[in-house]
C-alpha positions as CSV (number, residue, x, y, z in Angstrom):
1,X,0.8,2.6,-2.5
2,X,0.8,6.3,-2.8
3,X,2.7,7.3,0.4
4,X,5.0,5.9,3.1
5,X,2.7,4.5,5.8
6,X,-0.3,3.7,3.5
7,X,0.7,0.0,3.3
8,X,1.1,-0.2,7.1
9,X,-2.3,1.4,7.9
10,X,-4.1,-0.8,5.3
11,X,-2.2,-4.1,5.2
12,X,0.7,-4.5,7.6
13,X,-1.0,-7.3,9.5
14,X,-1.8,-9.3,6.4
15,X,1.8,-8.8,5.2
16,X,3.3,-10.0,8.4
17,X,1.3,-13.2,8.0
18,X,2.4,-13.7,4.4
19,X,6.1,-13.1,5.1
20,X,5.8,-15.5,8.0
21,X,4.7,-18.1,5.6
22,X,7.7,-17.5,3.4
23,X,5.9,-15.2,0.8
24,X,8.2,-12.6,-0.7
25,X,6.8,-9.1,-0.6
26,X,8.0,-6.0,-2.3
27,X,6.9,-2.5,-1.6
28,X,6.5,0.2,-4.2
29,X,5.8,3.7,-2.9
30,X,4.8,6.2,-5.6
31,X,5.7,9.3,-3.6
32,X,8.2,10.0,-0.8
33,X,5.5,11.6,1.4
34,X,7.2,15.0,1.3
35,X,3.9,16.8,2.0
36,X,3.3,14.9,5.2
37,X,4.3,15.5,8.8
38,X,3.7,18.3,11.3
39,X,7.2,19.9,11.6
40,X,7.6,23.3,10.0
41,X,11.3,23.3,11.1
42,X,12.5,20.9,8.4
43,X,12.4,21.2,4.6
44,X,10.2,19.2,2.3
45,X,13.3,17.4,1.0
46,X,14.3,16.5,4.5
47,X,10.8,15.2,5.2
48,X,11.0,13.0,2.1
49,X,14.3,11.5,3.2
50,X,12.9,11.0,6.7
51,X,9.8,9.3,5.4
52,X,11.8,7.0,3.2
53,X,13.8,5.9,6.2
54,X,10.6,5.4,8.3
55,X,9.1,3.2,5.6
56,X,12.2,1.0,5.4
57,X,12.1,0.6,9.2
58,X,8.4,-0.1,9.1
59,X,8.8,-2.7,6.4
60,X,11.4,-4.6,8.5
61,X,8.8,-4.9,11.3
62,X,6.7,-7.1,9.0
63,X,9.5,-9.0,7.2
64,X,9.9,-6.8,4.1
65,X,13.3,-5.7,2.9
66,X,12.8,-4.6,-0.7
67,X,11.2,-1.1,-0.6
68,X,11.2,1.0,-3.8
69,X,10.2,4.6,-4.4
70,X,9.1,6.3,-7.6
71,X,9.6,9.9,-6.3
72,X,6.4,11.4,-7.6
73,X,5.2,14.6,-5.8
74,X,3.1,14.0,-2.7
75,X,-0.4,15.5,-3.2
76,X,-0.1,15.8,-6.9
77,X,-0.4,12.3,-8.2
78,X,-2.5,11.6,-11.3
79,X,-3.2,8.4,-13.1
80,X,-1.1,9.3,-16.1
81,X,0.4,7.1,-18.7
82,X,3.8,7.8,-17.2
83,X,2.7,6.5,-13.8
84,X,1.1,3.4,-15.4
85,X,4.4,2.6,-17.2
86,X,6.4,3.1,-14.1
87,X,4.2,0.7,-12.1
88,X,4.1,-1.8,-15.0
89,X,7.9,-1.7,-15.1
90,X,8.1,-2.8,-11.5
91,X,5.4,-5.5,-12.0
92,X,7.5,-6.9,-14.8
93,X,10.6,-6.8,-12.7
94,X,9.0,-8.4,-9.6
95,X,6.5,-10.7,-11.4
96,X,4.0,-10.9,-8.5
97,X,1.0,-13.2,-8.2
98,X,-0.8,-10.6,-6.0
99,X,-0.8,-6.8,-6.1
100,X,-2.1,-4.9,-3.1
101,X,-3.1,-1.2,-3.7
102,X,-5.6,1.4,-2.7
103,X,-9.1,1.6,-4.0
104,X,-9.7,4.0,-6.8
105,X,-13.2,4.5,-5.5
106,X,-14.2,7.2,-3.0
107,X,-15.3,5.9,0.4
108,X,-18.0,8.3,1.7
109,X,-18.4,6.4,5.0
110,X,-14.7,6.9,5.9
111,X,-13.1,9.6,3.9
112,X,-9.4,9.2,5.0
113,X,-8.6,6.3,2.7
114,X,-9.9,8.3,-0.2
115,X,-7.0,10.8,-0.5
116,X,-6.8,11.8,-4.2
117,X,-3.3,10.3,-4.3
118,X,-4.6,7.0,-3.1
119,X,-7.4,6.9,-5.7
120,X,-5.0,7.9,-8.5
121,X,-2.5,5.2,-7.5
122,X,-5.3,2.6,-7.3
123,X,-6.5,3.5,-10.7
124,X,-3.1,3.5,-12.3
125,X,-2.1,0.3,-10.6
126,X,-5.2,-1.5,-11.9
127,X,-4.4,-0.3,-15.4
128,X,-0.8,-1.3,-15.0
129,X,-1.9,-4.8,-14.0
130,X,-4.5,-5.0,-16.8
131,X,-3.7,-4.4,-19.6
132,X,-0.2,-2.8,-19.4
133,X,2.1,-5.3,-17.6
134,X,0.7,-8.4,-19.4
135,X,0.5,-6.9,-22.9
136,X,3.9,-7.1,-24.7
137,X,2.8,-4.4,-27.0
138,X,1.9,-1.9,-24.3
139,X,4.9,0.3,-23.5
140,X,7.1,-1.8,-25.9
141,X,10.2,0.0,-24.7
142,X,10.0,-1.9,-21.5
143,X,10.9,-5.1,-23.4
144,X,13.0,-3.5,-26.2
145,X,15.1,-1.3,-24.0
146,X,15.0,-2.9,-20.6
147,X,14.4,-6.6,-21.4
148,X,11.2,-6.8,-19.2
149,X,8.9,-9.4,-20.6
150,X,5.1,-9.2,-20.1
151,X,3.7,-10.5,-16.8
152,X,0.2,-11.4,-15.7
153,X,-0.6,-10.8,-12.0
154,X,-3.4,-13.1,-10.9
155,X,-5.3,-10.8,-8.6
156,X,-5.4,-7.3,-7.1
157,X,-6.4,-6.6,-3.5
158,X,-8.0,-3.2,-3.0
159,X,-8.0,-1.5,0.4
160,X,-9.9,1.5,1.8
161,X,-12.8,1.4,-0.7
162,X,-16.5,1.5,0.0
163,X,-16.9,-2.3,-0.1
164,X,-15.0,-5.3,0.9
165,X,-15.4,-9.0,0.2
166,X,-12.4,-10.5,1.9
167,X,-11.1,-10.2,5.4
168,X,-7.8,-11.3,6.9
169,X,-7.7,-12.1,10.6
170,X,-4.6,-10.2,11.8
171,X,-5.2,-10.5,15.6
172,X,-1.9,-12.2,16.3
173,X,0.0,-9.7,14.2
174,X,-1.3,-6.6,15.9
175,X,2.0,-5.9,17.7
176,X,3.9,-6.0,14.4
177,X,1.4,-3.8,12.7
178,X,1.6,-1.3,15.5
179,X,5.4,-1.4,15.4
180,X,5.3,-0.7,11.7
181,X,2.9,2.3,12.3
182,X,5.1,3.6,15.1
183,X,8.1,3.5,12.8
184,X,6.3,6.4,10.9
185,X,7.0,8.7,13.9
186,X,6.7,11.8,11.8
187,X,3.1,10.8,11.1
188,X,1.9,8.9,14.2
189,X,3.9,10.0,17.3
190,X,1.4,12.8,18.1
191,X,-1.3,10.1,18.6
192,X,0.5,8.5,21.5
193,X,-1.6,5.7,23.1
194,X,-4.5,6.7,20.9
195,X,-2.9,5.0,17.9
196,X,-3.5,1.5,19.2
197,X,-7.0,2.5,20.3
198,X,-7.8,3.8,16.8
199,X,-6.3,0.8,15.1
200,X,-8.2,-1.7,17.3
201,X,-11.4,0.2,16.7
202,X,-11.4,-0.1,12.9
203,X,-9.9,-3.6,12.8
204,X,-12.5,-4.7,15.3
205,X,-15.2,-3.2,13.0
206,X,-13.8,-5.1,10.1
207,X,-13.8,-8.3,12.1
208,X,-17.4,-7.8,13.1
209,X,-18.3,-7.3,9.4
210,X,-16.6,-10.5,8.6
211,X,-18.5,-12.4,11.2
212,X,-15.4,-13.2,13.3
213,X,-15.8,-13.7,17.1
214,X,-15.7,-10.7,19.4
215,X,-12.2,-9.6,20.2
216,X,-10.7,-10.6,16.8
217,X,-9.2,-8.0,14.5
218,X,-9.2,-8.0,10.7
219,X,-8.0,-6.1,7.6
220,X,-10.5,-5.7,4.8
221,X,-10.0,-5.9,1.0
222,X,-11.9,-6.1,-2.2
223,X,-10.3,-8.9,-4.2
224,X,-10.3,-8.5,-8.0
225,X,-9.5,-11.6,-10.1
226,X,-7.4,-10.3,-13.1
227,X,-6.7,-13.6,-15.0
């Protein structure tokens, strides 16, 4: 994901379910979120450090302990060859079956998921999954200099895009999702009780789109088979 908190807004409920089943999950944040927050009294370097700490705390709320950061500049991410290589490196290190990222498509019905950093990271991640990570001749230095053999991830789950074809019922994991989101106090504390109201509203809308019973909550994805 592009920023600390992106994974928690989009996927924390699903992740809590996966870790509860024994699935190992690793987070990779492209930026440190240094352009976020609302406090003019701290430096951008201090904000970056704070947001890294918040993301680690949020991750623990849903059973994730391996959190990595690439350190790109918040608000200036582009889908470059360097970014593709950096993501492909981690894919080869972790060797995942599933990669979750943001949609590279703009969502005109709900603009917030379509931050340019989100779209750039989604695009670079899809390219890192196919063809970069699986092709031993793409970024050959990853193998020659770092010993990282090619790896094929089976699927990519895209969040925040204009269409979804898969919904995960996360009703029972709402408290853990909210705990993860509240860990990002620099971004969410100002919302107060409105945070839960907001989260329930959009997860409820997802559940309705999925045909789930009233009162259920769901996270939405577009699943791309990449094998």
